[in-house]
N, C-alpha and C positions, 0 to 999 in steps of 0.2 A: 104956410108952404114956405120952403126957403128957396132963394134966388140960385140960379145957375152960377157955378163959378167958372163954367167954360166959356170963353170969349165968342161972340156971337158969330164971328167967321170961322170958327171950329165946329160949330153945333151941327148935327145931322140933319136938323130940319131946315137947313140952308136951301132956299130953293132958287140960289143965282145958279146957271147953267154956264159952266166954262168948257171949252172944247177939250176933250181928252188929247193928249199929245204924248205918245209912247217915248220912253227914253231912246236914246241914240242906240245903245247896245241891243235893244228889241228888234231892230230893223233887219230882217232875216234877208233882205235883197242887197244889202250892201256887202261887198266882197271882205274877206278877212285881210287885215294889214300885215305886214311885215312885223311889227312891234307884237302884235296878237298872236302869231306863228311862234315868235320868240317865247313869250310868255307861256303859251301851251307847251312848249318843248321844255321849257324850264320846270313846269309843273308835273309832267310826266315822266321828265328824267329823276326828280325828287321822289316821285312815286315809286318809281322802279328801285331805286335804292331802298327805300323803305320796305318794300314788298319782295326784295331778293329771295328770302326764305319760303315763298309760298309755291316752289315748284313749278316754275316757269312763268308765272305771272310777272315778276320782275324783269324777265328776259323780254317778254312781249311790250311791257310798258317801256323799256328801254329802245327797242326797236321802233317803237310808235314816236318816242321822243326824238330820236335820230332822224325818221321822215319827216317829222313836223319842223325840226331845225333847218332841214335841207330845203323845206318849201319856203322858209323865212328868207332864206339866201338867194332863192330865184330871183332873176331880175326883172320878171313880170309880175311879182307880187306887188299889189297897191301899196304907196308909199314907202318903197323900197329905196334907199339911199346907196347909190353905186359906192360911193367912197367909204360907207361904213362896213367895214369886214368883220364887226363883231357881232352881227346880225344871228341868233342862234348857237354861237360858240359854246355858250354855257350849257344849253339844252344838248348839244352834241356830247360833251363831256360827262355831263350826268347821265345821259343814256348809255354811254360807254361803261361809265362806272356801274351802273345797274345791271347790265349785261354780264359784265365781268364777275360781279359779286354773287349773280344767280347762276352762273357756270361754275364757280369754284364750289358755291354750296350744293349744286347738283352733283358735282363729281364725288364730293365728300359724303353725301347722304343717301345716294341710291345704292352704293354696295351693303349697306346696312339694312335696307328695306326687305 
């Protein structure tokens, strides 16, 4: 029989019990911070630009990006820096771009359907 090359602390038959602590992002009772809202707004805005051709999905995602970016700018959002005026600006801009691209596509495509 060959010896195992897996170190003893990584073997599945290790009987040491450690307390399981979930990662910080798994805490559902923690409020969403301003930085997280800004990141969500950027992602939704980027998706709205990528999906502008999907007959309204880009417009919907753009509106969601603008709403999320405005939530990042609210003064009562946790960890919001009152001196930071850039929170959510990129999300607002990408959301507006996604709505504009979607509206132009819809006005160009609808007469041909």
